C-alpha positions, -999 to +999 in steps of 0.1 A: -652-161+231-638-172+265-606-196+275-596-213+304-567-231+314-571-269+323-545-295+337-548-325+319-519-349+331-483-346+337-473-354+299-495-333+284-494-303+310-520-276+312-535-266+280-555-237+273-591-248+258-626-229+249-647-226+280-681-233+284-709-217+306-707-224+343-671-234+344-651-223+374-618-234+393-617-271+404-643-281+379-638-314+362-643-316+325-636-338+297-626-324+265-613-341+229-574-336+224-549-349+201-546-386+216-581-389+226-606-379+252-590-369+283-601-358+317-589-327+330-593-299+356-600-264+352-572-244+370-581-205+361-611-186+357-625-180+322-614-147+303-618-133+269-595-146+241-588-135+207-579-172+197-603-190+176-584-222+170-586-238+205-601-269+216-630-268+233-643-283+265-671-311+262-691-309+293-683-311+329-675-348+342-698-364+365-689-379+398-694-416+388-672-407+357-642-391+378-647-425+401-644-448+371-613-428+357-596-430+394-600-467+392-585-470+357-555-451+373-549-474+397-548-504+369-520-483+351-490-499+374-502-536+365-502-525+332-464-510+331-452-538+351-465-565+328-456-545+297-418-543+313-415-578+318-426-590+283-400-560+268-373-586+288-385-616+276-385-604+240-352-587+246-362-555+227-342-525+228-363-498+243-373-484+279-408-482+290-413-448+309-447-445+315-486-458+309-516-439+308-555-453+303-575-427+285-610-416+297-636-441+295-610-469+291-607-464+253-573-469+250-542-477+268-512-460+258-473-471+263-448-446+265-410-455+258-375-445+245-351-462+222-319-453+200-331-469+171-366-480+153-381-509+172-402-536+158-430-541+186-455-557+166-453-591+189-454-568+220-486-548+208-501-585+199-495-594+236-506-567+252-540-564+234-543-603+242-539-595+279-559-558+283-585-565+257-582-529+247-568-508+219-532-504+229-510-475+212-469-475+218-454-442+214-419-433+211-406-404+227-375-382+231-350-373+259-367-342+268-399-360+270-384-386+290-372-360+316-406-348+318-421-381+328-396-393+349-384-360+365-359-352+386-334-324+399-318-293+378-286-280+382-303-252+403-316-280+428-351-276+419-373-298+400-366-297+362-391-270+348-403-295+324-419-315+350-433-283+370-451-263+346-432-262+311-460-275+285-443-272+248-402-273+246-389-238+232-358-236+211-326-233+228-295-224+208-257-219+217-263-182+208-285-177+241-256-189+262-231-166+242-255-134+249-258-142+284-217-145+288-218-179+303-191-202+300-193-231+274-190-260+300-214-288+290-219-297+327-230-263+335-255-255+306-268-291+299-299-307+319-304-340+331-318-346+297-281-344+281-296-312+258-293-274+267-315-261+296-346-247+287-344-217+316-315-205+291-343-191+270-357-173+298-337-140+301-326-140+265-349-112+251-340-090+282-304-096+276-306-084+243-326-054+253-297-045+281-269-050+255-290-031+225-266+003+229-236-018+236-206-019+215-197-050+196-170-073+209-137-061+186-149-026+181-121-001+188-134+027+210-118+057+227-119+061+265-105+087+291-073+066+291-067+061+254-079+040+225-089+005+224-108-024+215-139-040+231-131-072+249-162-079+274-199-071+281-217-069+315-253-064+306-267-067+342-241-042+357-240-018+326-199-023+323-176-028+294-143-040+291-119-026+268-081-035+263-061-004+255-035-005+230-008-002+259-021-038+269-041-027+299-078-035+304-099-011+319-138-015+327-162+016+327-196+024+323-215+027+293-223+061+301-187+069+306-177+052+274-207+072+253-194+105+266-157+099+256-170+086+219-189+120+215-161+139+226-140+125+204-168+132+172-176+165+182-162+193+161-138+222+178-159+247+198-158+281+179-163+316+203-177+349+188-144+362+182-134+332+161-166+337+139-161+371+135-119+364+123-132+337+103-160+361+086-129+389+077-105+362+065-134+351+039-141+387+026-105+394+022-099+361+003-131+370-018-115+407-025-081+391-035-104+367-063-120+397-079-086+417-084-071+382-099-100+379-122-116+409-133-149+406-152-144+412-188-177+430-196-170+436-234-161+403-242-191+390-226-214+415-245-199+406-278-199+369-270-236+373-262-243+389-296-225+366-318-240+334-300-225+300-302-206+307-334-187+336-321-161+319-302-126+325-310-108+295-334-074+286-321-044+298-342-021+270-353+014+273-353+014+306-336+014+324-374+000+360-379-029+357-402-042+389-417-076+398-414-097+400-441-108+433-453-138+428-474-138+468-481-105+461-502-119+433-521-145+457-533-122+482-547-100+456-563-130+445-579-135+480-592-100+485-606-103+456-624-128+467-648-113+482-681-115+520-682-121+531-716-105+568-727-132+584-753-106+608-763-081+578-774-108+562-793-117+590-810-079+593-824 
């Protein structure tokens, strides 16, 4: 499947659509979008894409259809003035921003901004009575207001949302802190009052550059002494460290990494130190053998006795005589009465 980019209008911007055959840059095409049938201009050549959920270009527009659409665009100014006059007459708390005719005159859209919910049912009746067409009022936010109205940003150029942005990306205060910018609302906010969209452009680049940087507040070792990290400069690769003495020094990430490696590296040993350590280990092993000589006889007897051959402790330190089984046998033999045959005969 092939796709191409089509410029619709200043609010919708440039969208990616599924291309049809014989499409080239500059062709006027008709497509179905969320808001209805729209006429757009092809701004890129069709290329292969893996996306499958893209809206499809319906067909090429004829010259007569393009002329009719341009005539409808000329009537948008009258519709804008009429609606604005009715809003003032009804004293509605809303600000009208833009008016848009869809292709073929099927629908007339009015874009407005308001801080609160507005009941514009009577206004819709008056507009439908005047233009005899389907009317739709859409409430938008402050960022869409900047996109519709336009203006100059802090850089002096036309705001990005008016020039090329289609979708508004999420911008957070974390992006401001990662880039080391001052938290001054007048410098980081756009004309819409929100954080500038351009703060998200270089956020990923700053994250990749600061990937190997030590965290703010971490204690590190420098050639001048130990201290803690207080500031980063991702573009120049510099780190500011506040020393324990109170001074602040700035050095490159390479120098800081070398100092940290020198701190964590073990002391270097030469060949003489290795020989000395080996001899000392040999003497210690020999002294240990002399202090604890192996009792080979005890090991042999213990192996024969097994688990039951362990020596029982002697409570109280008493001298218990060993039992002599042979002596017992002799005593048993002497206890038997001995008869004297000669005495019996007497």
